[in-house]
One Martini backbone bead per residue (centre of mass of N, CA, C, O) as a GRO file, in nm:
protein
  183
    1MET     BB    1  -2.885  -3.556  -1.685
    2LYS     BB    2  -3.000  -3.367  -1.910
    3THR     BB    3  -3.166  -3.191  -1.715
    4LEU     BB    4  -2.928  -3.086  -1.544
    5LYS     BB    5  -2.780  -2.944  -1.776
    6LEU     BB    6  -3.010  -2.766  -1.869
    7THR     BB    7  -3.049  -2.615  -1.597
    8LEU     BB    8  -2.761  -2.500  -1.584
    9PHE     BB    9  -2.765  -2.349  -1.846
   10LEU     BB   10  -3.011  -2.169  -1.803
   11SER     BB   11  -2.905  -2.040  -1.544
   12THR     BB   12  -2.657  -1.906  -1.670
   13VAL     BB   13  -2.796  -1.738  -1.877
   14LEU     BB   14  -2.973  -1.578  -1.681
   15LEU     BB   15  -2.752  -1.451  -1.523
   16LEU     BB   16  -2.599  -1.315  -1.754
   17THR     BB   17  -2.841  -1.142  -1.849
   18SER     BB   18  -2.870  -0.973  -1.590
   19PHE     BB   19  -2.601  -0.830  -1.611
   20ILE     BB   20  -2.629  -0.713  -1.894
   21ASN     BB   21  -2.884  -0.540  -1.829
   22LYS     BB   22  -2.735  -0.354  -1.616
   23ASP     BB   23  -2.519  -0.228  -1.811
   24PHE     BB   24  -2.767  -0.136  -2.034
   25ASN     BB   25  -2.937   0.062  -1.874
   26ALA     BB   26  -3.101   0.343  -1.970
   27GLU     BB   27  -3.200   0.468  -1.695
   28GLU     BB   28  -2.880   0.512  -1.615
   29LEU     BB   29  -2.782   0.694  -1.874
   30SER     BB   30  -3.049   0.877  -1.910
   31TYR     BB   31  -3.128   1.229  -1.804
   32VAL     BB   32  -3.375   1.449  -1.638
   33LYS     BB   33  -3.347   1.675  -1.353
   34LEU     BB   34  -3.610   1.885  -1.204
   35SER     BB   35  -3.677   2.222  -1.074
   36ILE     BB   36  -3.991   2.400  -1.010
   37SER     BB   37  -4.063   2.753  -0.943
   38GLY     BB   38  -4.401   2.894  -0.915
   39ASN     BB   39  -4.720   2.980  -0.963
   40GLN     BB   40  -4.813   2.685  -1.118
   41ILE     BB   41  -4.521   2.554  -1.039
   42ASN     BB   42  -4.416   2.306  -0.771
   43ASN     BB   43  -4.162   2.091  -0.869
   44THR     BB   44  -4.045   1.766  -0.943
   45PHE     BB   45  -3.859   1.615  -1.218
   46SER     BB   46  -3.837   1.328  -1.453
   47ILE     BB   47  -3.635   1.187  -1.728
   48LYS     BB   48  -3.596   0.863  -1.854
   49GLY     BB   49  -3.407   0.665  -2.079
   50ASP     BB   50  -3.641   0.426  -2.192
   51GLN     BB   51  -3.623   0.195  -2.452
   52ASN     BB   52  -3.897   0.030  -2.338
   53ASN     BB   53  -4.046   0.315  -2.367
   54ALA     BB   54  -4.279   0.472  -2.584
   55ASN     BB   55  -4.307   0.752  -2.408
   56GLN     BB   56  -3.989   0.773  -2.454
   57ASN     BB   57  -3.736   1.031  -2.544
   58VAL     BB   58  -3.382   1.036  -2.616
   59THR     BB   59  -3.153   1.295  -2.745
   60ALA     BB   60  -2.824   1.350  -2.918
   61MET     BB   61  -2.692   1.626  -3.093
   62ILE     BB   62  -2.465   1.752  -3.354
   63PHE     BB   63  -2.397   2.082  -3.458
   64PRO     BB   64  -2.353   2.339  -3.646
   65ASP     BB   65  -2.304   2.693  -3.672
   66GLY     BB   66  -2.425   2.730  -3.926
   67ASN     BB   67  -2.208   2.843  -4.179
   68SER     BB   68  -1.933   2.852  -4.021
   69GLY     BB   69  -1.875   2.608  -3.803
   70GLN     BB   70  -1.730   2.704  -3.536
   71TYR     BB   71  -1.952   2.581  -3.387
   72LYS     BB   72  -2.092   2.338  -3.157
   73ILE     BB   73  -2.400   2.180  -3.108
   74ALA     BB   74  -2.587   2.064  -2.837
   75GLU     BB   75  -2.879   1.852  -2.861
   76LEU     BB   76  -3.125   1.797  -2.601
   77SER     BB   77  -3.388   1.547  -2.588
   78TYR     BB   78  -3.669   1.525  -2.370
   79MET     BB   79  -3.946   1.276  -2.356
   80ASP     BB   80  -4.288   1.248  -2.200
   81LEU     BB   81  -4.604   1.149  -2.248
   82ALA     BB   82  -4.717   1.056  -1.974
   83GLN     BB   83  -4.634   1.371  -1.858
   84LYS     BB   84  -4.642   1.594  -2.055
   85MET     BB   85  -4.314   1.617  -2.135
   86SER     BB   86  -4.032   1.854  -2.202
   87VAL     BB   87  -3.675   1.881  -2.299
   88LEU     BB   88  -3.473   2.154  -2.426
   89LEU     BB   89  -3.115   2.160  -2.522
   90LYS     BB   90  -2.881   2.430  -2.616
   91VAL     BB   91  -2.533   2.380  -2.648
   92PRO     BB   92  -2.220   2.366  -2.623
   93ALA     BB   93  -1.984   2.125  -2.750
   94ASN     BB   94  -1.845   2.189  -2.454
   95LYS     BB   95  -1.667   2.270  -2.198
   96GLY     BB   96  -1.872   2.473  -1.970
   97LEU     BB   97  -1.992   2.803  -1.919
   98ILE     BB   98  -2.333   2.924  -1.962
   99GLU     BB   99  -2.557   3.175  -2.076
  100LEU     BB  100  -2.905   3.190  -2.104
  101LYS     BB  101  -3.082   3.401  -2.310
  102GLU     BB  102  -3.317   3.566  -2.419
  103ASP     BB  103  -3.343   3.507  -2.770
  104ASN     BB  104  -3.148   3.301  -2.836
  105PRO     BB  105  -3.073   3.141  -3.145
  106THR     BB  106  -2.867   2.908  -3.040
  107PHE     BB  107  -2.900   2.907  -2.726
  108ASN     BB  108  -3.124   2.692  -2.516
  109LEU     BB  109  -3.425   2.658  -2.306
  110GLY     BB  110  -3.695   2.407  -2.283
  111ILE     BB  111  -4.014   2.375  -2.101
  112SER     BB  112  -4.272   2.124  -2.102
  113ILE     BB  113  -4.603   2.130  -1.915
  114GLY     BB  114  -4.838   2.076  -2.076
  115ASP     BB  115  -4.946   2.416  -2.125
  116ILE     BB  116  -4.648   2.487  -2.023
  117SER     BB  117  -4.399   2.714  -2.150
  118LEU     BB  118  -4.048   2.740  -2.100
  119LYS     BB  119  -3.812   3.004  -2.119
  120ALA     BB  120  -3.514   3.127  -2.113
  121GLN     BB  121  -3.375   3.419  -1.957
  122SER     BB  122  -3.159   3.319  -1.707
  123VAL     BB  123  -2.928   3.049  -1.766
  124SER     BB  124  -2.710   2.834  -1.618
  125VAL     BB  125  -2.469   2.627  -1.784
  126ASN     BB  126  -2.291   2.316  -1.698
  127VAL     BB  127  -2.066   2.170  -1.899
  128GLU     BB  128  -1.878   1.881  -1.812
  129GLU     BB  129  -1.941   1.679  -2.079
  130VAL     BB  130  -1.825   1.602  -2.425
  131VAL     BB  131  -1.898   1.327  -2.663
  132ILE     BB  132  -1.820   1.251  -2.981
  133ASP     BB  133  -1.892   1.048  -3.212
  134LYS     BB  134  -1.674   0.870  -3.419
  135ILE     BB  135  -1.879   0.779  -3.646
  136MET     BB  136  -2.130   0.970  -3.566
  137ARG     BB  137  -2.080   1.314  -3.568
  138MET     BB  138  -2.399   1.398  -3.502
  139LYS     BB  139  -2.343   1.242  -3.241
  140ALA     BB  140  -2.370   1.173  -2.908
  141SER     BB  141  -2.223   0.980  -2.641
  142TYR     BB  142  -2.172   1.225  -2.421
  143VAL     BB  143  -2.358   1.417  -2.169
  144LYS     BB  144  -2.296   1.651  -1.910
  145GLY     BB  145  -2.500   1.851  -1.656
  146SER     BB  146  -2.608   2.182  -1.552
  147PHE     BB  147  -2.887   2.397  -1.413
  148GLU     BB  148  -2.965   2.761  -1.348
  149GLY     BB  149  -3.260   2.973  -1.312
  150ILE     BB  150  -3.462   3.182  -1.534
  151ALA     BB  151  -3.792   3.122  -1.650
  152ILE     BB  152  -4.053   3.188  -1.900
  153TYR     BB  153  -4.410   3.248  -1.892
  154THR     BB  154  -4.605   3.316  -2.182
  155TYR     BB  155  -4.921   3.501  -2.178
  156THR     BB  156  -5.263   3.566  -2.233
  157LYS     BB  157  -5.467   3.824  -2.068
  158ASP     BB  158  -5.682   4.047  -2.147
  159ASN     BB  159  -5.495   4.138  -2.395
  160LYS     BB  160  -5.232   4.050  -2.218
  161GLU     BB  161  -4.892   4.020  -2.167
  162ILE     BB  162  -4.758   3.757  -1.969
  163LYS     BB  163  -4.479   3.728  -1.741
  164GLU     BB  164  -4.363   3.433  -1.578
  165PRO     BB  165  -4.153   3.349  -1.327
  166TYR     BB  166  -3.906   3.076  -1.300
  167MET     BB  167  -3.745   2.841  -1.114
  168VAL     BB  168  -3.459   2.657  -1.233
  169SER     BB  169  -3.329   2.320  -1.186
  170GLY     BB  170  -3.054   2.082  -1.274
  171ASP     BB  171  -2.986   1.767  -1.439
  172PHE     BB  172  -2.782   1.599  -1.701
  173LYS     BB  173  -2.791   1.308  -1.918
  174PHE     BB  174  -2.601   1.143  -2.190
  175GLN     BB  175  -2.588   0.786  -2.296
  176SER     BB  176  -2.479   0.578  -2.498
  177PRO     BB  177  -2.497   0.234  -2.496
  178ARG     BB  178  -2.194   0.206  -2.641
  179TYR     BB  179  -2.074   0.379  -2.421
  180LYS     BB  180  -1.747   0.387  -2.247
  181PRO     BB  181  -1.628   0.499  -1.985
  182LYS     BB  182  -1.363   0.622  -1.833
  183LYS     BB  183  -1.165   0.507  -1.539
   0.00000   0.00000   0.00000
């Protein structure tokens, strides 16, 4: 009888644990998916925020814009050491469409794959939603959006600076494991 009760108890705990793990699966919560087309790279890539994978790191911070503090900046960072890849996106911390231009000191997009680093030349970013954490005001609870445009890979060959254009597009999402979206 004790064995039967113990078996039922352990089965119930195992079943509940599997449901809880599905609810808080970080792979479903945070990601960047992108497509890159150009001279040296033509492929699709993704980084998923898996908290159980030491090779991956996804963060989303909220910063004031310089001394004025007039604007808030959402900085999303996706990194995957196994793929030798990272994506850094700095956009306004509010809903809307923005065009990221080359050499913008405040808002930008950077993509690194192996030895190739792309910087936004003219990339449109649609920020669909930003939720700032109510307790830790410098942390985002939820950010979602998409981007599309031209990024530039700048390198030197035969003492000449070469700018190689790439079409980039993708979507991104960050969701803190404690954040519960409104339904």
